[in-house]
N, C-alpha and C positions, 0 to 999 in steps of 0.2 A: 699400259698404263691402267690404274684401278679407274670406273665411270664414279661420278659422284651416286651416292645412294639417293632414291626419291624420298625417302624417309630415315631417318637415325634414330633406333630404340634405343635409349639409356636405362641402363640397369646399374644399381646401385648396390654394393656388397660390403656390408660393415661388420667391424667385430674387432676383437685385440688381436695382438700377435700369438700366433701359436694357438686359434680356436678353430682351425679347419678349414677358413678360406680357400688354400691351395688345393684341397681336395676336392671342394665345392666348385672350383676353377675348371677342374680337369671333367666334373660331372659335366658342368656346361660344355666343353668344349666337344666331347663325347655326343651330345645332342645336339650342337646347330654347327657343330665343324668348324674348324680353324678358318676357312675363307669366308664366312661369317662374320667372325667376333674380332675387334680390335678389345684387347684390356689394358687398360691404364690403371697404373700401380700408383695410388697418391703419395705415397712418400716421396716420390718424384717433386712433389711441389714443398719439400722441406728447403724452408729459408735458409735456416743455420745447418752448419754443418758438424760434424760430430764434437770438434773441438769447440767451436763458437756456442754450443750447445750447453758444456761442459763449464765452457768460460762463464756463463750468465746462471748457470746452475739451475736450466730447466730440461724438461724432457722432451721428445719427439711427438710425445702425445699432448702438450702445452699447444695451444693456439699461437702462441708468439713465434713459436720455430716455423710456421708455414706460414705460403703465399696464397691466401684462399681469395683475393683479387685476380691472381695468374690463372688460378685453379678454374673459378669461374668462367674468365674470360675465354679461356682454352677449350672450357666442358661447353660452353656454347658454342664457340665454333664449330666443334666436332658435332656438336648434335644439327649445327645447320649444313652439316655435311661438308664443313672445309677444313684442309690440314691443317696442322699446326707444327711448331718447333718447339716440344716438349724437353722441359729439363730433364736431366738424368741424377737420381740421386744414388750414388757409388755406396752399397752396401760390406763392400769389404776394405773400401779406404775411409768414408766414414765423410766422403769429401762431394761435392757438386760440380760433374760432370758435365761436358758440353752437350747441347739438344739433338735433339734426333726430330729426323723429320716422321712424322703420325700422320698418317691418311685415314679418314674413318672406313670401317666398315659397315654394315647394315645393322648392327649391333654393336654398342661400344658399352662395355663394363668399367663402371671405375670401382676399383675394390681400393681397402685400405683403411685407417681410422677414422678417418671425418668425413664419409661421403654423403651424411647427411648433417653435417654439423652445421655449415653453412646454409642460411635459409635461402640464398639464390640458386643455389647449386640442389639444393633438395628441389626445388620448384621445378627443374627440368627433368628430375627422373621419372620415367614412364612405369618401372618397379623397381622395390627396393626390399631386401631383405638385412635381417641384422642376424647373425651368429653368436649368441650368448649364453656362454659357458659357465657354471657355477664357480664360484672360488674353489670348494674342494676338488672338483672334479680339472679344472684350470691347473690348481697346482700339480696333481699327479701325473696331470699331462705334460707339464713345462719337465717336470724332475724327468719323468721317461727321455723326452726328447734331448734335452740340454744336458744330462749325467748319461745315457746310452751312446747318445749321437755325438755329442761335440763334445764330451769328455768334461764339463763344469764339476766343482764339487758343490754338494749339497747346500752347503753353507750360502754360495756364491748364489743358486737359483733362487733361493727364497730373500735374499737378501734384496736381488734383481726385483721377485714379484713386487714385495713390499713398498720398494722405492718409486714403482711405476702406479702403486694403486690409489693413490689423492686424486693421481692426472686421470687416471681412466674413469674413477667414480665421477668425478667433475665435468669430463670431456666426452667422452667417449660411451660410456654405458647410458647416459641419459638419450641419444639417439635413437634407440630401439623403441622410443614412444612413436615414432615417423614412420616405422617400416609397416609395409603392407603384409608382410611373413615373418615371424621373428622363430628361429629354430632353436631353441631353449633346452641345454643338455645338463641335467641334475643327477645328483646320486640316486642308483633304485631304492625303491620302497619294499623290493623283493626280499631283501635282508638285512638284519641288523649293520648297523655302520659297521662296528668291528670285525665282521665277518668279511667286510669288502673294502679294504682297505687304501687299496689302489686301484678302487673303483671301476673293475674290470666289465662290471654290471652298470648300465647306465637307463636313465627314464628319462626320455626324447619326446619333447613338446614341439608341435608346431601350431603356432599362436596367428590366425589367419584373420585380418581385419574382414568385418561386415561393411558393406556398403560403398564397395570401391567400382566404379564402373569398370564393366569387364573383366572383373575377377570374381569367380564363382569359389567360394571355399570349398573344399573336399570334404567331405564327412562319412559317416560309417554307419550303415544299415538306415538311418530314419533322420533328414534332415530337421534340426532344432530341437532332438532329443538331447538325454541325456542317459548315454551308453556307457556300461562297464561291462567288457568280453574278454573271459579267458579263452582264447583260440586253441588251446593245446587238447588234444585228443587224437583221435582216430585221422586227421587229414594235416596235423602240423604237428611235428614232433619238435616237443620243446626240453630242451637242456636242462638241469636245476638252474635256479629255483623256478623256471618257466617264465611263461610269457602274460602278460597283463595289458590289454588295451583299456583307451577312455576316448568316448567325445561327447563333447555339451558345447555348449554357449557359456561366454563367460565376458566379463568384463576388465579391458588391460589398458590404462594410463588414460581411463575416461572414455575409450571405444569399445563400442561392441564388436566382440569376436567370436571365432569357433575354434576351439581348442580338439587339437587330435595328439594321442598320446601312446608309445608306446616304452614297457617296462619290461626291460630283460633283454635275452638274444636269442638269434634265430642258429639252428641248428642245422639246417638243409634248405639253402636258399631257392632250391626248386620248387619247393612247396609254399616259397611266397606268394604262387599264385593264387592260392586256397585265401590268402587275406587281402590281395588283390581286388578279388573278385565279389568282396563284402565291403568293397570302397567306391563312392561314387563322387561326379565331379571331379576324377582325377585328370582332366583334360588328356588323355591317351587317345591314340589313334585308331590301334586294335586291340583285340585282348588280349591281356598279357605283356603289354609292350614297358609297363612298369618292372615286372618282374625280370623283362630281357635286359634292360637298362642296367640292374643292378647285376646281373649275371656277367655283365659283360666285361667287368672290371672287378670281380670279387674280392682282389687284393687290397682295392682301395680301404683304407682307414677308415672304419665306423657302416661297412656293408653287411654285417649281419647283427645291427643293431637300429634302433630307428633313427640315428643319424645319416646312414645311406639312402635309407629309404624316404627321407623326408627331405633329404635333400635333392633327390631324384623327382619326387613329387614338384617341389619347388621351382624346379625345371621346366618340368612340363607346365606350370602354370604359366612363366615365363615366356615360353614357346607360344602358347595361346593370346598371351597379350601383345606378342611380336607381330604373328599372325592378325589380330583383329588391325592391329595399326595399320600396319602393311596392305593389308586384303591378301597376303601370299600364301598361299598351301608351301609350307616347308617341306621340302623333299629330305626325310632322313639319311643319314651316312649309311651305305651299305653296311649291312652286318658283315660280322668278322668273328 
């Protein structure tokens, strides 16, 4: 029987369907280890099944299709270290299955569409991240996933995106203003749009909120300065159209933030140690740890661009928050 944790650290991971939450959660599991993490998919708090939503003409993004009272009560219980009987939403059948017993581990991650929507749940979070994919990139990703992997027709994919968009704009997207870190994925500026219609090259930003207790934003070269850096040359191999990095202060939804940006993709992941050496406040435990974590699973989507780099960096920040709140030195899983 698992003993009750002295302190449960609650992390929220928000974003739309198909925006990279699954890959990010795998990176967190690599960092923390499965024995320390309990992951709660907030789809399990749908109060209406697929048939009922269709009858009412609402999507799963609509708050009316979700039980926020139950979500709050159960997440509060988990944070207090207590077990819950969590409902299960069955994605295959679209129905709500009998509940399962969940016992919290020291780190509880709530992920899905609405982790920061309800202010009561939001107030429980110790750290939060929002995965923000621009419309152009989201459409390209969803077409790739749903057509190539699920056999859907192009017209149906576009229709599904358009049907969800009003609710996404109203209920999901506004949550990013509350996040400690926003990982924003945008089309590249290194090529004209007509040369990269499939968005193979990405410009990725890590928007870090300033002034949060215990969270020190990572920076490039000189904290608080505005830096534009082209690292390509003798120490970093850059495929066409190259790589450009940016760092600087900004304002985001009325909050002071520090922004790191990578535009382009890496040709040789081993060489990322060069970029890591120019980043500060990374919360690594040893020189090269950020690069090692990326290399550990170079097959994960986004490992060769800023998506993977900033997902790992955000995970390191979460680890620092966990260790600060629990005053426990987290031992890394054995290297493989």
